[in-house]
Structure formats: structure tokens, C-alpha cells
N, CA, C, O and CB atoms as a CASP TS submission, in Angstrom:
PFRMAT TS
TARGET T0000
AUTHOR 0000-0000-0000
METHOD Language model
MODEL 1
PARENT N/A
ATOM      1  N   MET     1       5.328   0.373   8.075  1.00  0.00           N
ATOM      2  CA  MET     1       5.867   2.188   8.246  1.00  0.00           C
ATOM      3  C   MET     1       6.707   1.993   8.758  1.00  0.00           C
ATOM      4  O   MET     1       7.003   0.916   9.275  1.00  0.00           O
ATOM      5  CB  MET     1       5.159   3.401   9.017  1.00  0.00           C
ATOM      6  N   LYS     2       7.651   3.497   8.758  1.00  0.00           N
ATOM      7  CA  LYS     2       8.826   3.876   9.173  1.00  0.00           C
ATOM      8  C   LYS     2       9.023   4.366   9.527  1.00  0.00           C
ATOM      9  O   LYS     2       8.641   5.477   9.162  1.00  0.00           O
ATOM     10  CB  LYS     2       9.427   4.022   8.924  1.00  0.00           C
ATOM     11  N   ALA     3      10.186   4.241  11.147  1.00  0.00           N
ATOM     12  CA  ALA     3       9.820   5.123  11.624  1.00  0.00           C
ATOM     13  C   ALA     3      10.893   6.357  12.153  1.00  0.00           C
ATOM     14  O   ALA     3      11.971   5.843  11.856  1.00  0.00           O
ATOM     15  CB  ALA     3       9.102   4.545  12.424  1.00  0.00           C
ATOM     16  N   VAL     4      11.172   7.491  12.675  1.00  0.00           N
ATOM     17  CA  VAL     4      11.781   8.392  12.269  1.00  0.00           C
ATOM     18  C   VAL     4      13.351   8.061  11.897  1.00  0.00           C
ATOM     19  O   VAL     4      13.953   8.717  11.048  1.00  0.00           O
ATOM     20  CB  VAL     4      11.553   9.323  13.181  1.00  0.00           C
ATOM     21  N   ASP     5      13.728   7.372  12.356  1.00  0.00           N
ATOM     22  CA  ASP     5      15.334   6.480  12.249  1.00  0.00           C
ATOM     23  C   ASP     5      15.106   5.333  11.576  1.00  0.00           C
ATOM     24  O   ASP     5      15.305   4.208  12.036  1.00  0.00           O
ATOM     25  CB  ASP     5      16.090   5.949  13.743  1.00  0.00           C
ATOM     26  N   GLY     6      14.684   5.591  10.468  1.00  0.00           N
ATOM     27  CA  GLY     6      14.170   4.696   9.333  1.00  0.00           C
ATOM     28  C   GLY     6      13.844   3.159   9.402  1.00  0.00           C
ATOM     29  O   GLY     6      13.778   2.268   8.555  1.00  0.00           O
ATOM     30  N   SER     7      13.621   3.239  11.136  1.00  0.00           N
ATOM     31  CA  SER     7      13.823   1.452  10.984  1.00  0.00           C
ATOM     32  C   SER     7      12.155   1.137  11.071  1.00  0.00           C
ATOM     33  O   SER     7      11.406   1.862  11.726  1.00  0.00           O
ATOM     34  CB  SER     7      14.959   0.471  12.625  1.00  0.00           C
ATOM     35  N   ASN     8      11.601  -0.260  10.182  1.00  0.00           N
ATOM     36  CA  ASN     8      10.564  -0.375  10.264  1.00  0.00           C
ATOM     37  C   ASN     8       9.986  -0.625  11.203  1.00  0.00           C
ATOM     38  O   ASN     8      10.832  -0.963  12.031  1.00  0.00           O
ATOM     39  CB  ASN     8      10.339  -0.845   9.691  1.00  0.00           C
ATOM     40  N   PHE     9       8.731  -0.694  11.757  1.00  0.00           N
ATOM     41  CA  PHE     9       7.332  -1.263  12.596  1.00  0.00           C
ATOM     42  C   PHE     9       6.310  -1.740  12.368  1.00  0.00           C
ATOM     43  O   PHE     9       5.533  -1.026  11.735  1.00  0.00           O
ATOM     44  CB  PHE     9       6.781  -0.641  13.145  1.00  0.00           C
ATOM     45  N   ALA    10       5.971  -2.735  12.649  1.00  0.00           N
ATOM     46  CA  ALA    10       4.793  -3.040  11.839  1.00  0.00           C
ATOM     47  C   ALA    10       2.884  -3.007  12.718  1.00  0.00           C
ATOM     48  O   ALA    10       2.426  -3.711  13.618  1.00  0.00           O
ATOM     49  CB  ALA    10       5.297  -4.736  11.267  1.00  0.00           C
ATOM     50  N   TRP    11       2.310  -1.970  11.988  1.00  0.00           N
ATOM     51  CA  TRP    11       1.254  -1.559  12.017  1.00  0.00           C
ATOM     52  C   TRP    11       0.578  -1.725  11.102  1.00  0.00           C
ATOM     53  O   TRP    11       0.916  -1.596   9.926  1.00  0.00           O
ATOM     54  CB  TRP    11       1.235  -0.662  12.263  1.00  0.00           C
ATOM     55  N   GLN    12      -0.461  -2.031  11.509  1.00  0.00           N
ATOM     56  CA  GLN    12      -1.828  -2.798   9.789  1.00  0.00           C
ATOM     57  C   GLN    12      -2.613  -1.657  10.829  1.00  0.00           C
ATOM     58  O   GLN    12      -2.827  -1.606  12.040  1.00  0.00           O
ATOM     59  CB  GLN    12      -2.859  -5.467   9.509  1.00  0.00           C
ATOM     60  N   PRO    13      -2.964  -0.631   9.452  1.00  0.00           N
ATOM     61  CA  PRO    13      -4.690  -0.004  10.067  1.00  0.00           C
ATOM     62  C   PRO    13      -5.900  -0.330   9.768  1.00  0.00           C
ATOM     63  O   PRO    13      -6.072  -0.647   8.591  1.00  0.00           O
ATOM     64  CB  PRO    13      -5.023   1.263   9.807  1.00  0.00           C
ATOM     65  N   LEU    14      -6.762  -0.355  10.426  1.00  0.00           N
ATOM     66  CA  LEU    14      -7.977  -1.168  10.301  1.00  0.00           C
ATOM     67  C   LEU    14      -8.917  -0.312   9.010  1.00  0.00           C
ATOM     68  O   LEU    14      -8.251   0.516   8.389  1.00  0.00           O
ATOM     69  CB  LEU    14      -8.834  -1.248  11.981  1.00  0.00           C
ATOM     70  N   PRO    15      -9.893  -0.413   8.731  1.00  0.00           N
ATOM     71  CA  PRO    15     -10.113  -0.107   7.738  1.00  0.00           C
ATOM     72  C   PRO    15     -10.987   1.555   7.587  1.00  0.00           C
ATOM     73  O   PRO    15     -10.927   2.402   6.696  1.00  0.00           O
ATOM     74  CB  PRO    15     -10.700  -1.318   7.312  1.00  0.00           C
ATOM     75  N   ILE    16     -11.656   1.516   8.698  1.00  0.00           N
ATOM     76  CA  ILE    16     -11.952   2.886   9.194  1.00  0.00           C
ATOM     77  C   ILE    16     -10.851   4.039   9.102  1.00  0.00           C
ATOM     78  O   ILE    16     -11.219   5.182   8.829  1.00  0.00           O
ATOM     79  CB  ILE    16     -12.309   2.739  10.602  1.00  0.00           C
ATOM     80  N   GLN    17      -9.469   3.746   9.332  1.00  0.00           N
ATOM     81  CA  GLN    17      -8.174   4.314  10.199  1.00  0.00           C
ATOM     82  C   GLN    17      -7.301   4.168   8.412  1.00  0.00           C
ATOM     83  O   GLN    17      -6.362   4.931   8.636  1.00  0.00           O
ATOM     84  CB  GLN    17      -7.393   2.927  12.059  1.00  0.00           C
ATOM     85  N   ARG    18      -7.126   3.788   7.238  1.00  0.00           N
ATOM     86  CA  ARG    18      -6.885   3.933   6.184  1.00  0.00           C
ATOM     87  C   ARG    18      -7.416   5.014   5.295  1.00  0.00           C
ATOM     88  O   ARG    18      -6.829   5.988   4.824  1.00  0.00           O
ATOM     89  CB  ARG    18      -7.048   2.981   5.870  1.00  0.00           C
ATOM     90  N   PHE    19      -9.115   4.479   5.126  1.00  0.00           N
ATOM     91  CA  PHE    19     -10.108   6.227   5.492  1.00  0.00           C
ATOM     92  C   PHE    19      -9.414   6.993   5.573  1.00  0.00           C
ATOM     93  O   PHE    19      -8.880   7.652   4.681  1.00  0.00           O
ATOM     94  CB  PHE    19     -10.966   6.612   6.807  1.00  0.00           C
ATOM     95  N   ALA    20      -9.268   7.053   6.968  1.00  0.00           N
ATOM     96  CA  ALA    20      -9.136   8.872   7.477  1.00  0.00           C
ATOM     97  C   ALA    20      -7.624   9.360   6.986  1.00  0.00           C
ATOM     98  O   ALA    20      -7.241  10.482   6.656  1.00  0.00           O
ATOM     99  CB  ALA    20      -9.214   9.154   9.598  1.00  0.00           C
ATOM    100  N   MET    21      -6.874   8.037   7.065  1.00  0.00           N
ATOM    101  CA  MET    21      -5.413   8.652   6.627  1.00  0.00           C
ATOM    102  C   MET    21      -4.943   9.398   5.462  1.00  0.00           C
ATOM    103  O   MET    21      -4.113  10.299   5.344  1.00  0.00           O
ATOM    104  CB  MET    21      -4.609   7.725   6.542  1.00  0.00           C
ATOM    105  N   ALA    22      -6.049   8.493   4.238  1.00  0.00           N
ATOM    106  CA  ALA    22      -5.769   8.771   2.767  1.00  0.00           C
ATOM    107  C   ALA    22      -6.985  10.024   2.643  1.00  0.00           C
ATOM    108  O   ALA    22      -7.421  10.347   1.538  1.00  0.00           O
ATOM    109  CB  ALA    22      -6.006   7.189   1.595  1.00  0.00           C
ATOM    110  N   CYS    23      -7.480  10.695   3.957  1.00  0.00           N
ATOM    111  CA  CYS    23      -8.250  11.984   3.496  1.00  0.00           C
ATOM    112  C   CYS    23      -7.425  13.012   3.467  1.00  0.00           C
ATOM    113  O   CYS    23      -6.474  13.087   4.246  1.00  0.00           O
ATOM    114  CB  CYS    23      -9.389  12.396   4.331  1.00  0.00           C
ATOM    115  N   PRO    24      -7.762  14.160   2.331  1.00  0.00           N
ATOM    116  CA  PRO    24      -7.041  15.024   1.903  1.00  0.00           C
ATOM    117  C   PRO    24      -7.048  16.506   2.775  1.00  0.00           C
ATOM    118  O   PRO    24      -6.244  17.434   2.692  1.00  0.00           O
ATOM    119  CB  PRO    24      -7.436  15.078   0.562  1.00  0.00           C
ATOM    120  N   ALA    25      -8.466  16.345   3.785  1.00  0.00           N
ATOM    121  CA  ALA    25      -8.802  17.538   3.972  1.00  0.00           C
ATOM    122  C   ALA    25      -7.246  17.823   5.225  1.00  0.00           C
ATOM    123  O   ALA    25      -6.546  16.900   5.641  1.00  0.00           O
ATOM    124  CB  ALA    25     -10.675  17.646   4.537  1.00  0.00           C
ATOM    125  N   ARG    26      -7.089  19.033   5.516  1.00  0.00           N
ATOM    126  CA  ARG    26      -6.437  20.070   6.755  1.00  0.00           C
ATOM    127  C   ARG    26      -6.602  18.855   7.935  1.00  0.00           C
ATOM    128  O   ARG    26      -5.954  17.845   8.207  1.00  0.00           O
ATOM    129  CB  ARG    26      -7.569  21.882   7.182  1.00  0.00           C
ATOM    130  N   GLU    27      -8.139  19.673   8.632  1.00  0.00           N
ATOM    131  CA  GLU    27      -8.863  18.135   9.553  1.00  0.00           C
ATOM    132  C   GLU    27      -9.784  17.722   9.488  1.00  0.00           C
ATOM    133  O   GLU    27     -10.785  18.076   8.865  1.00  0.00           O
ATOM    134  CB  GLU    27      -9.056  18.008  10.763  1.00  0.00           C
ATOM    135  N   LEU    28      -9.519  16.591  10.367  1.00  0.00           N
ATOM    136  CA  LEU    28     -10.366  15.847  10.316  1.00  0.00           C
ATOM    137  C   LEU    28     -11.559  15.280  11.849  1.00  0.00           C
ATOM    138  O   LEU    28     -11.231  15.640  12.979  1.00  0.00           O
ATOM    139  CB  LEU    28      -9.520  14.937   9.697  1.00  0.00           C
ATOM    140  N   LEU    29     -12.299  14.790  11.735  1.00  0.00           N
ATOM    141  CA  LEU    29     -12.896  14.483  12.717  1.00  0.00           C
ATOM    142  C   LEU    29     -12.885  13.195  13.053  1.00  0.00           C
ATOM    143  O   LEU    29     -13.203  12.624  12.010  1.00  0.00           O
ATOM    144  CB  LEU    29     -13.918  14.883  12.644  1.00  0.00           C
ATOM    145  N   TYR    30     -12.692  12.301  13.969  1.00  0.00           N
ATOM    146  CA  TYR    30     -12.740  11.028  14.005  1.00  0.00           C
ATOM    147  C   TYR    30     -12.818  10.681  15.495  1.00  0.00           C
ATOM    148  O   TYR    30     -12.110  11.010  16.447  1.00  0.00           O
ATOM    149  CB  TYR    30     -11.628  10.451  13.268  1.00  0.00           C
ATOM    150  N   GLY    31     -14.194   9.706  15.363  1.00  0.00           N
ATOM    151  CA  GLY    31     -15.002  10.022  16.699  1.00  0.00           C
ATOM    152  C   GLY    31     -15.777   8.338  16.431  1.00  0.00           C
ATOM    153  O   GLY    31     -16.078   7.712  15.415  1.00  0.00           O
ATOM    154  N   GLY    32     -15.866   8.107  17.639  1.00  0.00           N
ATOM    155  CA  GLY    32     -16.540   6.818  18.487  1.00  0.00           C
ATOM    156  C   GLY    32     -16.447   6.519  19.505  1.00  0.00           C
ATOM    157  O   GLY    32     -16.094   7.064  20.551  1.00  0.00           O
ATOM    158  N   GLU    33     -16.969   5.062  19.059  1.00  0.00           N
ATOM    159  CA  GLU    33     -16.861   4.439  20.794  1.00  0.00           C
ATOM    160  C   GLU    33     -15.284   3.804  21.309  1.00  0.00           C
ATOM    161  O   GLU    33     -14.334   3.462  20.605  1.00  0.00           O
ATOM    162  CB  GLU    33     -18.106   2.867  20.968  1.00  0.00           C
ATOM    163  N   LYS    34     -15.452   3.801  23.049  1.00  0.00           N
ATOM    164  CA  LYS    34     -14.354   2.996  23.299  1.00  0.00           C
ATOM    165  C   LYS    34     -13.991   2.003  22.531  1.00  0.00           C
ATOM    166  O   LYS    34     -14.811   1.218  22.056  1.00  0.00           O
ATOM    167  CB  LYS    34     -14.432   2.532  24.321  1.00  0.00           C
ATOM    168  N   GLY    35     -12.329   1.908  22.263  1.00  0.00           N
ATOM    169  CA  GLY    35     -11.873   0.923  21.611  1.00  0.00           C
ATOM    170  C   GLY    35     -11.504   0.498  20.160  1.00  0.00           C
ATOM    171  O   GLY    35     -10.803  -0.438  19.774  1.00  0.00           O
ATOM    172  N   GLY    36     -12.475   1.879  19.166  1.00  0.00           N
ATOM    173  CA  GLY    36     -12.259   2.246  18.713  1.00  0.00           C
ATOM    174  C   GLY    36     -11.005   2.270  17.746  1.00  0.00           C
ATOM    175  O   GLY    36     -11.064   2.397  16.523  1.00  0.00           O
ATOM    176  N   ALA    37     -10.108   2.156  18.345  1.00  0.00           N
ATOM    177  CA  ALA    37      -8.352   2.741  18.235  1.00  0.00           C
ATOM    178  C   ALA    37      -7.870   3.371  17.356  1.00  0.00           C
ATOM    179  O   ALA    37      -7.288   3.171  16.290  1.00  0.00           O
ATOM    180  CB  ALA    37      -7.356   1.864  18.169  1.00  0.00           C
ATOM    181  N   LYS    38      -8.464   4.840  18.451  1.00  0.00           N
ATOM    182  CA  LYS    38      -8.309   6.277  17.417  1.00  0.00           C
ATOM    183  C   LYS    38      -6.539   6.816  18.394  1.00  0.00           C
ATOM    184  O   LYS    38      -5.782   7.622  17.853  1.00  0.00           O
ATOM    185  CB  LYS    38     -10.322   7.957  17.737  1.00  0.00           C
ATOM    186  N   THR    39      -6.285   6.346  19.444  1.00  0.00           N
ATOM    187  CA  THR    39      -5.395   6.663  19.887  1.00  0.00           C
ATOM    188  C   THR    39      -4.172   6.236  18.458  1.00  0.00           C
ATOM    189  O   THR    39      -3.614   7.057  17.730  1.00  0.00           O
ATOM    190  CB  THR    39      -5.396   6.018  21.359  1.00  0.00           C
ATOM    191  N   SER    40      -4.065   5.023  18.418  1.00  0.00           N
ATOM    192  CA  SER    40      -3.527   4.116  17.906  1.00  0.00           C
ATOM    193  C   SER    40      -3.703   5.246  16.065  1.00  0.00           C
ATOM    194  O   SER    40      -2.834   5.652  15.294  1.00  0.00           O
ATOM    195  CB  SER    40      -4.438   2.360  18.350  1.00  0.00           C
ATOM    196  N   TYR    41      -4.350   5.298  16.055  1.00  0.00           N
ATOM    197  CA  TYR    41      -4.866   6.124  14.738  1.00  0.00           C
ATOM    198  C   TYR    41      -3.722   8.032  14.802  1.00  0.00           C
ATOM    199  O   TYR    41      -3.036   8.654  13.991  1.00  0.00           O
ATOM    200  CB  TYR    41      -7.274   6.420  15.080  1.00  0.00           C
ATOM    201  N   LEU    42      -4.067   8.187  15.973  1.00  0.00           N
ATOM    202  CA  LEU    42      -3.650   9.456  15.889  1.00  0.00           C
ATOM    203  C   LEU    42      -1.828   9.086  16.128  1.00  0.00           C
ATOM    204  O   LEU    42      -0.995   9.489  15.316  1.00  0.00           O
ATOM    205  CB  LEU    42      -4.557  10.524  17.149  1.00  0.00           C
ATOM    206  N   VAL    43      -1.534   8.446  17.102  1.00  0.00           N
ATOM    207  CA  VAL    43      -0.160   8.140  16.633  1.00  0.00           C
ATOM    208  C   VAL    43       0.679   7.809  15.280  1.00  0.00           C
ATOM    209  O   VAL    43       1.728   8.364  14.950  1.00  0.00           O
ATOM    210  CB  VAL    43       0.018   7.292  17.213  1.00  0.00           C
ATOM    211  N   ALA    44       0.032   6.840  14.604  1.00  0.00           N
ATOM    212  CA  ALA    44       0.413   6.484  13.354  1.00  0.00           C
ATOM    213  C   ALA    44       0.291   7.509  12.493  1.00  0.00           C
ATOM    214  O   ALA    44       1.101   7.743  11.596  1.00  0.00           O
ATOM    215  CB  ALA    44      -0.231   5.448  12.908  1.00  0.00           C
ATOM    216  N   SER    45      -0.789   8.201  12.746  1.00  0.00           N
ATOM    217  CA  SER    45      -1.243   9.704  11.221  1.00  0.00           C
ATOM    218  C   SER    45       0.016  10.709  11.139  1.00  0.00           C
ATOM    219  O   SER    45       0.409  11.305  10.136  1.00  0.00           O
ATOM    220  CB  SER    45      -3.003  11.156  11.767  1.00  0.00           C
ATOM    221  N   ILE    46       0.727  10.764  12.866  1.00  0.00           N
ATOM    222  CA  ILE    46       2.121  12.028  12.471  1.00  0.00           C
ATOM    223  C   ILE    46       3.062  11.416  12.189  1.00  0.00           C
ATOM    224  O   ILE    46       4.107  12.020  11.947  1.00  0.00           O
ATOM    225  CB  ILE    46       2.754  13.063  13.588  1.00  0.00           C
ATOM    226  N   CYS    47       3.012  10.237  12.135  1.00  0.00           N
ATOM    227  CA  CYS    47       4.836   9.421  12.053  1.00  0.00           C
ATOM    228  C   CYS    47       5.596   9.523  10.822  1.00  0.00           C
ATOM    229  O   CYS    47       6.776   9.256  10.594  1.00  0.00           O
ATOM    230  CB  CYS    47       4.871   7.628  12.202  1.00  0.00           C
ATOM    231  N   GLU    48       4.001  10.288   9.538  1.00  0.00           N
ATOM    232  CA  GLU    48       4.882  10.729   8.128  1.00  0.00           C
ATOM    233  C   GLU    48       5.432  11.527   8.067  1.00  0.00           C
ATOM    234  O   GLU    48       6.573  11.718   7.646  1.00  0.00           O
ATOM    235  CB  GLU    48       4.445  10.967   7.092  1.00  0.00           C
ATOM    236  N   LEU    49       4.220  12.553   8.762  1.00  0.00           N
ATOM    237  CA  LEU    49       4.507  14.068   9.080  1.00  0.00           C
ATOM    238  C   LEU    49       6.063  14.364   9.427  1.00  0.00           C
ATOM    239  O   LEU    49       6.891  15.067   8.848  1.00  0.00           O
ATOM    240  CB  LEU    49       3.577  14.536  10.397  1.00  0.00           C
ATOM    241  N   LEU    50       6.145  13.558  10.600  1.00  0.00           N
ATOM    242  CA  LEU    50       7.039  13.996  11.452  1.00  0.00           C
ATOM    243  C   LEU    50       8.497  13.353  10.660  1.00  0.00           C
ATOM    244  O   LEU    50       9.553  13.822  11.086  1.00  0.00           O
ATOM    245  CB  LEU    50       6.641  13.456  13.073  1.00  0.00           C
ATOM    246  N   GLY    51       8.570  12.555   9.801  1.00  0.00           N
ATOM    247  CA  GLY    51      10.013  11.557   9.180  1.00  0.00           C
ATOM    248  C   GLY    51      10.140  12.738   8.414  1.00  0.00           C
ATOM    249  O   GLY    51      11.100  13.477   8.636  1.00  0.00           O
ATOM    250  N   LEU    52       9.040  13.114   7.263  1.00  0.00           N
ATOM    251  CA  LEU    52       9.715  14.119   6.092  1.00  0.00           C
ATOM    252  C   LEU    52      10.039  15.312   6.890  1.00  0.00           C
ATOM    253  O   LEU    52      10.766  16.040   6.214  1.00  0.00           O
ATOM    254  CB  LEU    52       8.641  14.580   4.715  1.00  0.00           C
ATOM    255  N   ALA    53       9.753  15.903   8.269  1.00  0.00           N
ATOM    256  CA  ALA    53      10.343  17.355   8.615  1.00  0.00           C
ATOM    257  C   ALA    53      11.666  16.849   9.321  1.00  0.00           C
ATOM    258  O   ALA    53      12.492  17.709   9.628  1.00  0.00           O
ATOM    259  CB  ALA    53       9.264  18.428   9.724  1.00  0.00           C
ATOM    260  N   HIS    54      11.976  15.307   9.646  1.00  0.00           N
ATOM    261  CA  HIS    54      13.190  14.797  10.421  1.00  0.00           C
ATOM    262  C   HIS    54      14.045  14.802   8.566  1.00  0.00           C
ATOM    263  O   HIS    54      15.198  15.187   8.371  1.00  0.00           O
ATOM    264  CB  HIS    54      12.867  12.806  11.606  1.00  0.00           C
ATOM    265  N   ARG    55      13.623  14.569   8.075  1.00  0.00           N
ATOM    266  CA  ARG    55      14.489  13.961   6.658  1.00  0.00           C
ATOM    267  C   ARG    55      15.039  15.580   6.530  1.00  0.00           C
ATOM    268  O   ARG    55      16.120  15.963   6.978  1.00  0.00           O
ATOM    269  CB  ARG    55      13.302  13.130   4.911  1.00  0.00           C
ATOM    270  N   LYS    56      14.138  16.359   5.881  1.00  0.00           N
ATOM    271  CA  LYS    56      14.646  17.950   5.685  1.00  0.00           C
ATOM    272  C   LYS    56      15.379  18.406   6.636  1.00  0.00           C
ATOM    273  O   LYS    56      16.136  19.304   6.265  1.00  0.00           O
ATOM    274  CB  LYS    56      13.604  18.973   5.604  1.00  0.00           C
ATOM    275  N   TRP    57      15.451  18.095   7.856  1.00  0.00           N
ATOM    276  CA  TRP    57      16.291  18.776   8.900  1.00  0.00           C
ATOM    277  C   TRP    57      17.966  18.462   8.650  1.00  0.00           C
ATOM    278  O   TRP    57      18.911  19.245   8.746  1.00  0.00           O
ATOM    279  CB  TRP    57      15.771  18.191  10.445  1.00  0.00           C
ATOM    280  N   GLU    58      17.948  16.796   8.240  1.00  0.00           N
ATOM    281  CA  GLU    58      18.666  16.048   7.922  1.00  0.00           C
ATOM    282  C   GLU    58      19.705  16.497   6.660  1.00  0.00           C
ATOM    283  O   GLU    58      20.936  16.484   6.630  1.00  0.00           O
ATOM    284  CB  GLU    58      17.879  15.044   7.783  1.00  0.00           C
ATOM    285  N   ALA    59      18.828  16.854   5.742  1.00  0.00           N
ATOM    286  CA  ALA    59      19.348  17.820   4.490  1.00  0.00           C
ATOM    287  C   ALA    59      19.881  19.169   4.797  1.00  0.00           C
ATOM    288  O   ALA    59      20.835  19.892   4.511  1.00  0.00           O
ATOM    289  CB  ALA    59      18.199  18.121   3.504  1.00  0.00           C
ATOM    290  N   THR    60      19.373  19.163   5.137  1.00  0.00           N
ATOM    291  CA  THR    60      19.468  21.361   5.389  1.00  0.00           C
ATOM    292  C   THR    60      19.964  21.693   6.244  1.00  0.00           C
ATOM    293  O   THR    60      20.642  22.712   6.113  1.00  0.00           O
ATOM    294  CB  THR    60      18.208  22.405   5.687  1.00  0.00           C
ATOM    295  N   GLY    61      19.897  20.897   7.858  1.00  0.00           N
ATOM    296  CA  GLY    61      21.029  21.032   8.308  1.00  0.00           C
ATOM    297  C   GLY    61      19.849  22.427   9.509  1.00  0.00           C
ATOM    298  O   GLY    61      20.134  22.874  10.619  1.00  0.00           O
ATOM    299  N   LYS    62      18.277  22.778   8.414  1.00  0.00           N
ATOM    300  CA  LYS    62      17.704  24.036   9.152  1.00  0.00           C
ATOM    301  C   LYS    62      16.729  23.701   9.861  1.00  0.00           C
ATOM    302  O   LYS    62      16.039  22.898   9.233  1.00  0.00           O
ATOM    303  CB  LYS    62      17.241  25.115   8.362  1.00  0.00           C
ATOM    304  N   LYS    63      16.272  23.945  10.993  1.00  0.00           N
ATOM    305  CA  LYS    63      14.971  23.810  11.963  1.00  0.00           C
ATOM    306  C   LYS    63      13.954  24.116  10.615  1.00  0.00           C
ATOM    307  O   LYS    63      14.137  24.910   9.692  1.00  0.00           O
ATOM    308  CB  LYS    63      14.849  25.165  13.554  1.00  0.00           C
ATOM    309  N   GLN    64      12.253  22.719  10.979  1.00  0.00           N
ATOM    310  CA  GLN    64      11.487  22.670  10.364  1.00  0.00           C
ATOM    311  C   GLN    64      10.793  23.389  10.748  1.00  0.00           C
ATOM    312  O   GLN    64      10.047  22.770  11.507  1.00  0.00           O
ATOM    313  CB  GLN    64      11.180  21.834  10.149  1.00  0.00           C
ATOM    314  N   PHE    65      10.330  25.130  10.692  1.00  0.00           N
ATOM    315  CA  PHE    65       9.026  25.601  11.509  1.00  0.00           C
ATOM    316  C   PHE    65       7.949  25.437  11.710  1.00  0.00           C
ATOM    317  O   PHE    65       7.304  25.426  12.759  1.00  0.00           O
ATOM    318  CB  PHE    65       8.735  26.317  11.445  1.00  0.00           C
ATOM    319  N   LYS    66       7.603  25.252  10.375  1.00  0.00           N
ATOM    320  CA  LYS    66       6.188  25.173   9.815  1.00  0.00           C
ATOM    321  C   LYS    66       5.849  23.411   9.629  1.00  0.00           C
ATOM    322  O   LYS    66       5.186  22.905   8.724  1.00  0.00           O
ATOM    323  CB  LYS    66       6.133  26.124   8.161  1.00  0.00           C
ATOM    324  N   CYS    67       6.410  22.820  10.583  1.00  0.00           N
ATOM    325  CA  CYS    67       5.536  21.198  11.224  1.00  0.00           C
ATOM    326  C   CYS    67       5.106  21.911  12.336  1.00  0.00           C
ATOM    327  O   CYS    67       5.746  22.592  13.137  1.00  0.00           O
ATOM    328  CB  CYS    67       6.590  19.486  11.756  1.00  0.00           C
ATOM    329  N   ARG    68       3.926  21.650  12.262  1.00  0.00           N
ATOM    330  CA  ARG    68       3.161  22.308  13.563  1.00  0.00           C
ATOM    331  C   ARG    68       1.654  20.837  13.583  1.00  0.00           C
ATOM    332  O   ARG    68       0.881  20.701  12.635  1.00  0.00           O
ATOM    333  CB  ARG    68       2.419  24.611  13.057  1.00  0.00           C
ATOM    334  N   ILE    69       1.626  20.349  14.298  1.00  0.00           N
ATOM    335  CA  ILE    69       1.402  18.986  14.823  1.00  0.00           C
ATOM    336  C   ILE    69       0.619  19.557  16.316  1.00  0.00           C
ATOM    337  O   ILE    69       1.359  20.172  17.084  1.00  0.00           O
ATOM    338  CB  ILE    69       3.058  17.949  15.010  1.00  0.00           C
ATOM    339  N   GLY    70      -1.102  19.333  16.806  1.00  0.00           N
ATOM    340  CA  GLY    70      -2.082  19.522  17.491  1.00  0.00           C
ATOM    341  C   GLY    70      -3.017  18.075  17.933  1.00  0.00           C
ATOM    342  O   GLY    70      -3.918  17.662  17.204  1.00  0.00           O
ATOM    343  N   VAL    71      -2.758  17.618  18.817  1.00  0.00           N
ATOM    344  CA  VAL    71      -3.686  16.362  18.871  1.00  0.00           C
ATOM    345  C   VAL    71      -4.099  16.169  20.148  1.00  0.00           C
ATOM    346  O   VAL    71      -3.279  16.090  21.063  1.00  0.00           O
ATOM    347  CB  VAL    71      -3.060  15.075  18.409  1.00  0.00           C
ATOM    348  N   PHE    72      -5.672  16.054  20.386  1.00  0.00           N
ATOM    349  CA  PHE    72      -6.292  16.588  21.269  1.00  0.00           C
ATOM    350  C   PHE    72      -7.443  15.742  21.902  1.00  0.00           C
ATOM    351  O   PHE    72      -8.269  16.049  21.043  1.00  0.00           O
ATOM    352  CB  PHE    72      -6.654  17.712  20.764  1.00  0.00           C
ATOM    353  N   ARG    73      -7.957  15.134  22.515  1.00  0.00           N
ATOM    354  CA  ARG    73      -8.242  14.213  23.580  1.00  0.00           C
ATOM    355  C   ARG    73      -8.978  15.017  24.478  1.00  0.00           C
ATOM    356  O   ARG    73      -8.667  16.118  24.933  1.00  0.00           O
ATOM    357  CB  ARG    73      -7.025  13.563  24.227  1.00  0.00           C
ATOM    358  N   LYS    74     -10.454  14.029  24.776  1.00  0.00           N
ATOM    359  CA  LYS    74     -10.765  14.560  25.929  1.00  0.00           C
ATOM    360  C   LYS    74     -10.002  14.005  27.769  1.00  0.00           C
ATOM    361  O   LYS    74     -10.297  14.196  28.949  1.00  0.00           O
ATOM    362  CB  LYS    74     -12.295  14.314  25.724  1.00  0.00           C
ATOM    363  N   ASN    75      -9.326  13.541  27.274  1.00  0.00           N
ATOM    364  CA  ASN    75      -8.385  12.743  28.881  1.00  0.00           C
ATOM    365  C   ASN    75      -7.155  12.714  28.394  1.00  0.00           C
ATOM    366  O   ASN    75      -6.720  11.693  27.862  1.00  0.00           O
ATOM    367  CB  ASN    75      -8.769  10.885  29.501  1.00  0.00           C
ATOM    368  N   LEU    76      -6.361  13.940  28.523  1.00  0.00           N
ATOM    369  CA  LEU    76      -4.776  13.344  28.237  1.00  0.00           C
ATOM    370  C   LEU    76      -4.064  12.684  29.260  1.00  0.00           C
ATOM    371  O   LEU    76      -2.928  12.259  29.047  1.00  0.00           O
ATOM    372  CB  LEU    76      -3.796  14.426  27.883  1.00  0.00           C
TER
END
């Protein structure tokens, strides 16, 4: 995967994470027991969207007001 600054970082999704990342739905319920790698999925799933918004900002110089991301956890 690529970070917002364009650098590479190593992260390989688990099969269930790969399935969730390929889901075309606008909302996704991803649950499971402790240690199911839900947090790493949440972090990785928004990287692509943030990168796209950042590249649009670099190209146009305009803030991307339509980029809204909500991450909800039981314990923040």
C-alpha cells in the first residue's frame, strides 16, 4: 500500500479484510472477537480514500469538502 506522502508501507490484509475492502457497499458492519484485526482494517481501509482526497487537493489547490470518514468503535 501507499501512504498519503507516496511512500510504500508493508501491510498484507487477512482474507476477511481483503473481502471487506473489495465490498462495494457504502456501509459495512465488520465485527468479531478480540484479536480479529478490526483496528488494522479500519486504518488501512481509509488510507486509499485519504490519498485520493490529498491528490485532488494537490492538483487543484481546493479543499475536499466531500471527503467524510467516520470510524466508530466501542472503546475510543
